[in-house]
MOPAC internal coordinates of N, CA, C and O (Angstrom, degrees):
PM7 1SCF
backbone

  N    0.0000 0     0.00 0     0.00 0    0    0    0
  C    1.4568 1     0.00 0     0.00 0    1    0    0
  C    1.5203 1   108.38 1     0.00 0    2    1    0
  O    1.2310 1   119.91 1   -53.06 1    3    2    1
  N    1.3260 1   117.77 1   126.94 1    3    2    1
  C    1.4528 1   122.20 1  -177.99 1    5    3    2
  C    1.5157 1   113.03 1   -75.86 1    6    5    3
  O    1.2310 1   121.60 1   -11.48 1    7    6    5
  N    1.3149 1   114.54 1   168.52 1    7    6    5
  C    1.4608 1   121.66 1  -179.13 1    9    7    6
  C    1.5276 1   111.84 1   -57.53 1   10    9    7
  O    1.2310 1   120.56 1   132.35 1   11   10    9
  N    1.3214 1   116.54 1   -47.65 1   11   10    9
  C    1.4666 1   119.18 1  -178.50 1   13   11   10
  C    1.5210 1   111.15 1   -65.99 1   14   13   11
  O    1.2310 1   120.09 1   143.72 1   15   14   13
  N    1.3310 1   117.43 1   -36.28 1   15   14   13
  C    1.4617 1   120.16 1   178.15 1   17   15   14
  C    1.5229 1   110.77 1   -64.21 1   18   17   15
  O    1.2310 1   121.25 1   139.14 1   19   18   17
  N    1.3247 1   115.21 1   -40.86 1   19   18   17
  C    1.4664 1   118.48 1   177.55 1   21   19   18
  C    1.5195 1   110.70 1   -65.34 1   22   21   19
  O    1.2310 1   121.18 1   135.83 1   23   22   21
  N    1.3300 1   115.35 1   -44.17 1   23   22   21
  C    1.4566 1   120.64 1  -177.56 1   25   23   22
  C    1.5221 1   112.01 1   -64.84 1   26   25   23
  O    1.2310 1   120.55 1   138.39 1   27   26   25
  N    1.3271 1   116.56 1   -41.61 1   27   26   25
  C    1.4535 1   120.34 1  -173.58 1   29   27   26
  C    1.5161 1   113.72 1  -108.23 1   30   29   27
  O    1.2310 1   120.03 1  -173.50 1   31   30   29
  N    1.3077 1   117.55 1     6.50 1   31   30   29
  C    1.4609 1   120.08 1   177.08 1   33   31   30
  C    1.5063 1   113.30 1    62.06 1   34   33   31
  O    1.2310 1   120.09 1  -131.99 1   35   34   33
  N    1.3073 1   117.44 1    48.01 1   35   34   33
  C    1.4573 1   122.09 1  -176.23 1   37   35   34
  C    1.5085 1   113.64 1   -73.67 1   38   37   35
  O    1.2310 1   119.98 1  -125.89 1   39   38   37
  N    1.3056 1   117.64 1    54.11 1   39   38   37
  C    1.4523 1   120.89 1   178.02 1   41   39   38
  C    1.5064 1   111.09 1   -69.78 1   42   41   39
  O    1.2310 1   120.27 1   -23.23 1   43   42   41
  N    1.3198 1   117.09 1   156.77 1   43   42   41
  C    1.4514 1   121.63 1  -176.36 1   45   43   42
  C    1.5265 1   112.51 1   -65.01 1   46   45   43
  O    1.2310 1   119.92 1   155.39 1   47   46   45
  N    1.3203 1   117.75 1   -24.61 1   47   46   45
  C    1.4475 1   120.29 1  -177.41 1   49   47   46
  C    1.5191 1   114.62 1   -84.48 1   50   49   47
  O    1.2310 1   119.80 1   173.35 1   51   50   49
  N    1.3191 1   117.98 1    -6.65 1   51   50   49
  C    1.4632 1   120.16 1  -175.29 1   53   51   50
  C    1.5256 1   110.07 1   -92.90 1   54   53   51
  O    1.2310 1   120.47 1   -89.43 1   55   54   53
  N    1.3364 1   116.71 1    90.57 1   55   54   53
  C    1.4570 1   120.48 1  -178.81 1   57   55   54
  C    1.5241 1   112.26 1  -103.40 1   58   57   55
  O    1.2310 1   119.99 1   173.69 1   59   58   57
  N    1.3249 1   117.62 1    -6.31 1   59   58   57
  C    1.4616 1   122.39 1   176.24 1   61   59   58
  C    1.5127 1   108.45 1  -129.36 1   62   61   59
  O    1.2310 1   121.09 1   -15.37 1   63   62   61
  N    1.3214 1   115.53 1   164.63 1   63   62   61
  C    1.4559 1   120.77 1  -178.16 1   65   63   62
  C    1.5253 1   108.17 1  -149.43 1   66   65   63
  O    1.2310 1   120.55 1   -32.86 1   67   66   65
  N    1.3208 1   116.55 1   147.14 1   67   66   65
  C    1.4646 1   117.93 1   176.93 1   69   67   66
  C    1.5333 1   108.66 1   -86.76 1   70   69   67
  O    1.2310 1   120.20 1   -25.25 1   71   70   69
  N    1.3266 1   117.22 1   154.75 1   71   70   69
  C    1.4620 1   121.17 1  -175.06 1   73   71   70
  C    1.5369 1   114.18 1   -58.01 1   74   73   71
  O    1.2310 1   119.78 1   140.60 1   75   74   73
  N    1.3189 1   118.02 1   -39.40 1   75   74   73
  C    1.4625 1   120.06 1  -179.10 1   77   75   74
  C    1.5196 1   111.68 1   -64.75 1   78   77   75
  O    1.2310 1   120.70 1   137.90 1   79   78   77
  N    1.3231 1   116.26 1   -42.10 1   79   78   77
  C    1.4654 1   120.52 1   178.13 1   81   79   78
  C    1.5205 1   110.16 1   -65.54 1   82   81   79
  O    1.2310 1   120.39 1   136.56 1   83   82   81
  N    1.3196 1   116.86 1   -43.44 1   83   82   81
  C    1.4656 1   121.02 1   179.19 1   85   83   82
  C    1.5203 1   110.59 1   -60.68 1   86   85   83
  O    1.2310 1   120.59 1   135.18 1   87   86   85
  N    1.3182 1   116.48 1   -44.82 1   87   86   85
  C    1.4634 1   120.25 1   179.49 1   89   87   86
  C    1.5195 1   110.46 1   -60.82 1   90   89   87
  O    1.2310 1   120.05 1   134.53 1   91   90   89
  N    1.3226 1   117.51 1   -45.47 1   91   90   89
  C    1.4588 1   120.13 1  -179.64 1   93   91   90
  C    1.5256 1   111.12 1   -62.87 1   94   93   91
  O    1.2310 1   120.36 1   140.58 1   95   94   93
  N    1.3215 1   116.91 1   -39.42 1   95   94   93
  C    1.4638 1   119.81 1   178.26 1   97   95   94
  C    1.5221 1   111.13 1   -64.24 1   98   97   95
  O    1.2310 1   120.33 1   138.37 1   99   98   97
  N    1.3259 1   116.98 1   -41.63 1   99   98   97
  C    1.4622 1   120.15 1   178.99 1  101   99   98
  C    1.5238 1   111.15 1   -66.65 1  102  101   99
  O    1.2310 1   120.40 1   136.83 1  103  102  101
  N    1.3231 1   116.84 1   -43.17 1  103  102  101
  C    1.4704 1   119.80 1   177.73 1  105  103  102
  C    1.5243 1   109.76 1   -58.91 1  106  105  103
  O    1.2310 1   120.24 1   137.52 1  107  106  105
  N    1.3290 1   117.15 1   -42.48 1  107  106  105
  C    1.4607 1   121.22 1   178.88 1  109  107  106
  C    1.5263 1   110.89 1   -62.59 1  110  109  107
  O    1.2310 1   119.96 1   137.19 1  111  110  109
  N    1.3250 1   117.67 1   -42.81 1  111  110  109
  C    1.4600 1   121.00 1   179.34 1  113  111  110
  C    1.5271 1   111.91 1   -64.59 1  114  113  111
  O    1.2310 1   120.28 1   143.66 1  115  114  113
  N    1.3194 1   117.07 1   -36.34 1  115  114  113
  C    1.4657 1   120.49 1  -178.83 1  117  115  114
  C    1.5341 1   112.81 1   -85.60 1  118  117  115
  O    1.2310 1   119.97 1   164.75 1  119  118  117
  N    1.3175 1   117.67 1   -15.25 1  119  118  117
  C    1.4631 1   121.26 1  -178.77 1  121  119  118
  C    1.5316 1   110.91 1   -92.45 1  122  121  119
  O    1.2310 1   120.91 1  -126.28 1  123  122  121
  N    1.3100 1   115.86 1    53.72 1  123  122  121
  C    1.4662 1   123.38 1   178.90 1  125  123  122
  C    1.5277 1   106.01 1  -123.78 1  126  125  123
  O    1.2310 1   120.02 1   -48.36 1  127  126  125
  N    1.3348 1   117.56 1   131.64 1  127  126  125
  C    1.4697 1   119.29 1  -176.75 1  129  127  126
  C    1.5317 1   114.58 1   -51.62 1  130  129  127
  O    1.2310 1   119.92 1   137.20 1  131  130  129
  N    1.3358 1   117.76 1   -42.80 1  131  130  129
  C    1.4671 1   119.55 1   179.96 1  133  131  130
  C    1.5235 1   111.87 1   -64.85 1  134  133  131
  O    1.2310 1   120.74 1   140.84 1  135  134  133
  N    1.3263 1   116.20 1   -39.16 1  135  134  133
  C    1.4685 1   120.46 1   179.30 1  137  135  134
  C    1.5242 1   109.88 1   -65.78 1  138  137  135
  O    1.2310 1   120.41 1   137.29 1  139  138  137
  N    1.3185 1   116.82 1   -42.71 1  139  138  137
  C    1.4641 1   120.81 1   177.73 1  141  139  138
  C    1.5251 1   110.75 1   -62.30 1  142  141  139
  O    1.2310 1   120.42 1   135.68 1  143  142  141
  N    1.3362 1   116.80 1   -44.32 1  143  142  141
  C    1.4621 1   121.14 1  -178.39 1  145  143  142
  C    1.5264 1   111.68 1   -63.97 1  146  145  143
  O    1.2310 1   120.43 1   145.03 1  147  146  145
  N    1.3209 1   116.78 1   -34.97 1  147  146  145
  C    1.4659 1   121.83 1  -179.44 1  149  147  146
  C    1.5314 1   112.21 1   -83.39 1  150  149  147
  O    1.2310 1   120.21 1   169.34 1  151  150  149
  N    1.3144 1   117.19 1   -10.66 1  151  150  149
  C    1.4571 1   121.00 1  -178.86 1  153  151  150
  C    1.5169 1   113.39 1    80.10 1  154  153  151
  O    1.2310 1   120.46 1  -161.58 1  155  154  153
  N    1.3256 1   116.73 1    18.42 1  155  154  153
  C    1.4524 1   120.32 1   177.54 1  157  155  154
  C    1.5148 1   112.02 1   147.62 1  158  157  155
  O    1.2310 1   121.58 1     3.41 1  159  158  157
  N    1.3061 1   114.58 1  -176.59 1  159  158  157
  C    1.4558 1   123.34 1  -179.71 1  161  159  158
  C    1.5185 1   108.42 1   -94.45 1  162  161  159
  O    1.2310 1   120.41 1   -47.19 1  163  162  161
  N    1.3300 1   116.83 1   132.81 1  163  162  161
  C    1.4644 1   120.79 1   176.71 1  165  163  162
  C    1.5252 1   108.94 1   -64.38 1  166  165  163
  O    1.2310 1   120.18 1   -48.58 1  167  166  165
  N    1.3274 1   117.26 1   131.42 1  167  166  165
  C    1.4648 1   120.43 1  -179.31 1  169  167  166
  C    1.5270 1   114.37 1   -60.84 1  170  169  167
  O    1.2310 1   119.79 1   164.70 1  171  170  169
  N    1.3245 1   118.00 1   -15.30 1  171  170  169
  C    1.4628 1   121.13 1  -179.85 1  173  171  170
  C    1.5239 1   112.57 1  -102.57 1  174  173  171
  O    1.2310 1   120.06 1  -175.06 1  175  174  173
  N    1.3088 1   117.50 1     4.94 1  175  174  173
  C    1.4631 1   121.09 1  -176.35 1  177  175  174
  C    1.5309 1   112.15 1   -85.10 1  178  177  175
  O    1.2310 1   120.63 1   -17.53 1  179  178  177
  N    1.3370 1   116.41 1   162.47 1  179  178  177
  C    1.4718 1   119.65 1   173.82 1  181  179  178
  C    1.5306 1   112.27 1   -60.14 1  182  181  179
  O    1.2310 1   120.23 1   147.85 1  183  182  181
  N    1.3211 1   117.16 1   -32.15 1  183  182  181
  C    1.4651 1   120.28 1   178.17 1  185  183  182
  C    1.5265 1   110.59 1   -65.16 1  186  185  183
  O    1.2310 1   120.16 1   143.99 1  187  186  185
  N    1.3288 1   117.29 1   -36.01 1  187  186  185
  C    1.4696 1   120.27 1   177.39 1  189  187  186
  C    1.5234 1   110.43 1   -65.43 1  190  189  187
  O    1.2310 1   120.45 1   144.82 1  191  190  189
  N    1.3187 1   116.75 1   -35.18 1  191  190  189
  C    1.4690 1   119.52 1   175.85 1  193  191  190
  C    1.5217 1   110.44 1   -62.27 1  194  193  191
  O    1.2310 1   120.56 1   140.91 1  195  194  193
  N    1.3245 1   116.53 1   -39.09 1  195  194  193
  C    1.4596 1   120.79 1   177.58 1  197  195  194
  C    1.5305 1   110.62 1   -66.66 1  198  197  195
  O    1.2310 1   120.27 1   139.96 1  199  198  197
  N    1.3430 1   117.10 1   -40.04 1  199  198  197
  C    1.4715 1   121.22 1   177.46 1  201  199  198
  C    1.5285 1   109.98 1   -61.65 1  202  201  199
  O    1.2310 1   120.33 1   137.74 1  203  202  201
  N    1.3370 1   116.98 1   -42.26 1  203  202  201
  C    1.4691 1   120.06 1   177.54 1  205  203  202
  C    1.5305 1   111.09 1   -65.32 1  206  205  203
  O    1.2310 1   120.44 1   140.53 1  207  206  205
  N    1.3178 1   116.76 1   -39.47 1  207  206  205
  C    1.4644 1   120.88 1   178.13 1  209  207  206
  C    1.5326 1   110.66 1   -61.31 1  210  209  207
  O    1.2310 1   120.66 1   137.13 1  211  210  209
  N    1.3101 1   116.35 1   -42.87 1  211  210  209
  C    1.4681 1   120.92 1   177.26 1  213  211  210
  C    1.5313 1   109.04 1   -60.29 1  214  213  211
  O    1.2310 1   120.25 1   136.69 1  215  214  213
  N    1.3255 1   117.13 1   -43.31 1  215  214  213
  C    1.4639 1   121.07 1   178.56 1  217  215  214
  C    1.5189 1   112.44 1   -60.97 1  218  217  215
  O    1.2310 1   120.71 1   136.15 1  219  218  217
  N    1.3334 1   116.24 1   -43.85 1  219  218  217
  C    1.4702 1   119.59 1   179.10 1  221  219  218
  C    1.5219 1   111.50 1   -62.43 1  222  221  219
  O    1.2310 1   120.93 1   137.80 1  223  222  221
  N    1.3178 1   115.83 1   -42.20 1  223  222  221
  C    1.4687 1   120.04 1   179.84 1  225  223  222
  C    1.5202 1   110.60 1   -65.25 1  226  225  223
  O    1.2310 1   120.47 1   139.87 1  227  226  225
  N    1.3285 1   116.70 1   -40.13 1  227  226  225
  C    1.4688 1   119.73 1   176.82 1  229  227  226
  C    1.5255 1   110.75 1   -62.84 1  230  229  227
  O    1.2310 1   120.66 1   136.99 1  231  230  229
  N    1.3206 1   116.35 1   -43.01 1  231  230  229
  C    1.4605 1   120.34 1  -179.66 1  233  231  230
  C    1.5165 1   110.47 1   -62.41 1  234  233  231
  O    1.2310 1   120.64 1   137.70 1  235  234  233
  N    1.3146 1   116.39 1   -42.30 1  235  234  233
  C    1.4621 1   120.12 1   179.23 1  237  235  234
  C    1.5280 1   110.99 1   -63.16 1  238  237  235
  O    1.2310 1   120.51 1   144.07 1  239  238  237
  N    1.3209 1   116.63 1   -35.93 1  239  238  237
  C    1.4629 1   121.14 1  -178.11 1  241  239  238
  C    1.5275 1   113.05 1   -78.73 1  242  241  239
  O    1.2310 1   119.73 1   148.95 1  243  242  241
  N    1.3413 1   118.11 1   -31.05 1  243  242  241
  C    1.4600 1   118.39 1  -174.35 1  245  243  242
  C    1.5081 1   115.95 1  -158.18 1  246  245  243
  O    1.2310 1   120.17 1  -163.44 1  247  246  245
  N    1.3276 1   117.28 1    16.56 1  247  246  245
  C    1.4558 1   120.65 1   176.68 1  249  247  246
  C    1.5220 1   113.55 1    74.14 1  250  249  247
  O    1.2310 1   121.79 1     7.89 1  251  250  249
  N    1.3226 1   114.18 1  -172.11 1  251  250  249
  C    1.4638 1   120.24 1  -178.30 1  253  251  250
  C    1.5225 1   111.14 1   -61.37 1  254  253  251
  O    1.2310 1   120.10 1   147.60 1  255  254  253
  N    1.3197 1   117.42 1   -32.40 1  255  254  253
  C    1.4654 1   120.49 1   179.54 1  257  255  254
  C    1.5350 1   111.05 1   -58.69 1  258  257  255
  O    1.2310 1   120.76 1   142.07 1  259  258  257
  N    1.3254 1   116.15 1   -37.93 1  259  258  257
  C    1.4653 1   119.49 1   178.84 1  261  259  258
  C    1.5297 1   110.48 1   -70.03 1  262  261  259
  O    1.2310 1   120.26 1   141.12 1  263  262  261
  N    1.3268 1   117.10 1   -38.88 1  263  262  261
  C    1.4613 1   120.41 1   176.11 1  265  263  262
  C    1.5318 1   110.00 1   -61.46 1  266  265  263
  O    1.2310 1   120.43 1   136.64 1  267  266  265
  N    1.3313 1   116.78 1   -43.36 1  267  266  265
  C    1.4669 1   121.29 1  -179.94 1  269  267  266
  C    1.5287 1   111.34 1   -64.74 1  270  269  267
  O    1.2310 1   120.64 1   141.24 1  271  270  269
  N    1.3236 1   116.38 1   -38.76 1  271  270  269
  C    1.4686 1   119.92 1   179.56 1  273  271  270
  C    1.5275 1   110.98 1   -64.05 1  274  273  271
  O    1.2310 1   120.57 1   138.56 1  275  274  273
  N    1.3222 1   116.51 1   -41.44 1  275  274  273
  C    1.4623 1   119.83 1   178.73 1  277  275  274
  C    1.5230 1   110.02 1   -68.98 1  278  277  275
  O    1.2310 1   120.32 1   140.96 1  279  278  277
  N    1.3320 1   116.99 1   -39.04 1  279  278  277
  C    1.4643 1   120.05 1   175.45 1  281  279  278
  C    1.5250 1   110.75 1   -58.47 1  282  281  279
  O    1.2310 1   120.40 1   136.12 1  283  282  281
  N    1.3168 1   116.83 1   -43.88 1  283  282  281
  C    1.4586 1   120.60 1   179.59 1  285  283  282
  C    1.5302 1   111.56 1   -65.50 1  286  285  283
  O    1.2310 1   120.52 1   142.45 1  287  286  285
  N    1.3133 1   116.60 1   -37.55 1  287  286  285
  C    1.4697 1   120.17 1   176.87 1  289  287  286
  C    1.5251 1   110.68 1   -67.17 1  290  289  287
  O    1.2310 1   120.56 1   142.05 1  291  290  289
  N    1.3349 1   116.54 1   -37.95 1  291  290  289
  C    1.4614 1   120.07 1   176.66 1  293  291  290
  C    1.5292 1   110.09 1   -63.46 1  294  293  291
  O    1.2310 1   120.55 1   140.95 1  295  294  293
  N    1.3428 1   116.56 1   -39.05 1  295  294  293
  C    1.4707 1   120.87 1   178.30 1  297  295  294
  C    1.5273 1   110.62 1   -58.34 1  298  297  295
  O    1.2310 1   120.43 1   141.84 1  299  298  297
  N    1.3167 1   116.78 1   -38.16 1  299  298  297
  C    1.4652 1   120.69 1   179.52 1  301  299  298
  C    1.5331 1   111.92 1   -70.05 1  302  301  299
  O    1.2310 1   120.21 1   147.92 1  303  302  301
  N    1.3321 1   117.20 1   -32.08 1  303  302  301
  C    1.4673 1   121.58 1  -176.72 1  305  303  302
  C    1.5272 1   113.37 1   -91.98 1  306  305  303
  O    1.2310 1   120.61 1   138.77 1  307  306  305
  N    1.3423 1   116.44 1   -41.23 1  307  306  305
  C    1.4694 1   121.78 1  -176.12 1  309  307  306
  C    1.5373 1   107.51 1  -137.92 1  310  309  307
  O    1.2310 1   120.32 1  -104.57 1  311  310  309
  N    1.3334 1   116.99 1    75.43 1  311  310  309
  C    1.4706 1   120.38 1  -171.37 1  313  311  310
  C    1.5293 1   114.85 1   -53.87 1  314  313  311
  O    1.2310 1   120.21 1   141.14 1  315  314  313
  N    1.3210 1   117.20 1   -38.86 1  315  314  313
  C    1.4693 1   120.10 1  -176.39 1  317  315  314
  C    1.5312 1   112.62 1   -67.84 1  318  317  315
  O    1.2310 1   119.63 1   161.54 1  319  318  317
  N    1.3234 1   118.31 1   -18.46 1  319  318  317
  C    1.4636 1   121.59 1  -175.19 1  321  319  318
  C    1.5255 1   113.25 1   -84.68 1  322  321  319
  O    1.2310 1   119.72 1   165.33 1  323  322  321
  N    1.3180 1   118.13 1   -14.67 1  323  322  321
  C    1.4622 1   121.26 1  -172.61 1  325  323  322
  C    1.5233 1   112.62 1   -61.00 1  326  325  323
  O    1.2310 1   119.98 1   132.96 1  327  326  325
  N    1.3151 1   117.64 1   -47.04 1  327  326  325
  C    1.4684 1   120.44 1  -179.35 1  329  327  326
  C    1.5241 1   110.59 1   -62.31 1  330  329  327
  O    1.2310 1   120.49 1   140.67 1  331  330  329
  N    1.3285 1   116.68 1   -39.33 1  331  330  329
  C    1.4585 1   120.59 1   178.80 1  333  331  330
  C    1.5248 1   110.61 1   -64.40 1  334  333  331
  O    1.2310 1   120.34 1   136.74 1  335  334  333
  N    1.3239 1   116.96 1   -43.26 1  335  334  333
  C    1.4659 1   121.06 1   177.43 1  337  335  334
  C    1.5230 1   110.12 1   -59.02 1  338  337  335
  O    1.2310 1   120.09 1   134.17 1  339  338  337
  N    1.3276 1   117.43 1   -45.83 1  339  338  337
  C    1.4612 1   121.01 1  -179.94 1  341  339  338
  C    1.5275 1   111.42 1   -63.75 1  342  341  339
  O    1.2310 1   120.27 1   145.93 1  343  342  341
  N    1.3240 1   117.09 1   -34.07 1  343  342  341
  C    1.4627 1   120.78 1   176.73 1  345  343  342
  C    1.5229 1   110.11 1   -65.69 1  346  345  343
  O    1.2310 1   120.40 1   135.04 1  347  346  345
  N    1.3173 1   116.84 1   -44.96 1  347  346  345
  C    1.4575 1   121.14 1  -179.22 1  349  347  346
  C    1.5239 1   110.82 1   -66.54 1  350  349  347
  O    1.2310 1   120.28 1   137.03 1  351  350  349
  N    1.3196 1   117.07 1   -42.97 1  351  350  349
  C    1.4604 1   120.69 1   179.55 1  353  351  350
  C    1.5264 1   111.71 1   -76.70 1  354  353  351
  O    1.2310 1   119.68 1   163.72 1  355  354  353
  N    1.3266 1   118.21 1   -16.28 1  355  354  353
  C    1.4575 1   122.08 1  -173.63 1  357  355  354
  C    1.5138 1   116.03 1   -56.03 1  358  357  355
  O    1.2310 1   120.42 1   148.31 1  359  358  357
  N    1.3241 1   116.80 1   -31.69 1  359  358  357
  C    1.4658 1   119.94 1  -179.43 1  361  359  358
  C    1.5143 1   114.15 1   -88.34 1  362  361  359
  O    1.2310 1   120.32 1  -179.52 1  363  362  361
  N    1.3092 1   116.99 1     0.48 1  363  362  361
  C    1.4710 1   121.17 1  -176.88 1  365  363  362
  C    1.5290 1   110.47 1   -87.32 1  366  365  363
  O    1.2310 1   120.33 1   -45.02 1  367  366  365
  N    1.3238 1   116.98 1   134.98 1  367  366  365
  C    1.4703 1   119.95 1   177.70 1  369  367  366
  C    1.5218 1   110.89 1   -60.77 1  370  369  367
  O    1.2310 1   120.34 1   148.29 1  371  370  369
  N    1.3440 1   116.95 1   -31.71 1  371  370  369
  C    1.4694 1   120.08 1  -179.63 1  373  371  370
  C    1.5322 1   111.83 1   -64.65 1  374  373  371
  O    1.2310 1   120.46 1   147.98 1  375  374  373
  N    1.3325 1   116.73 1   -32.02 1  375  374  373
  C    1.4654 1   121.40 1  -178.99 1  377  375  374
  C    1.5248 1   110.50 1   -83.39 1  378  377  375
  O    1.2310 1   120.15 1   146.75 1  379  378  377
  N    1.2901 1   117.31 1   -33.25 1  379  378  377
  C    1.4670 1   121.25 1  -177.13 1  381  379  378
  C    1.5218 1   112.17 1   -76.13 1  382  381  379
  O    1.2310 1   120.43 1   153.84 1  383  382  381
  N    1.3323 1   116.77 1   -26.16 1  383  382  381
  C    1.4672 1   120.69 1  -172.93 1  385  383  382
  C    1.4363 1   116.97 1   -79.88 1  386  385  383
  O    1.2310 1   120.10 1   180.00 1  387  386  385

């Protein structure tokens, strides 16, 4: 089990996520000194895969509206991360639809 799986409980049965948990996971991913210094998460990094996974789970739980709500909540908590999140989610069919 990888570090992120341990941290975020990436069990095989967890295909949905509630907005508060998703927001906390995103804040945790963006609250890393290297991520802050780089101005975001690299879209090709393992952390970006986790961000996409969070997006998919949100979409499954409540559609694009739920993804947008969490994005807006992230904007309130970590304003600089919003554009990076949208870039990472930008290639996902769940975000485009």
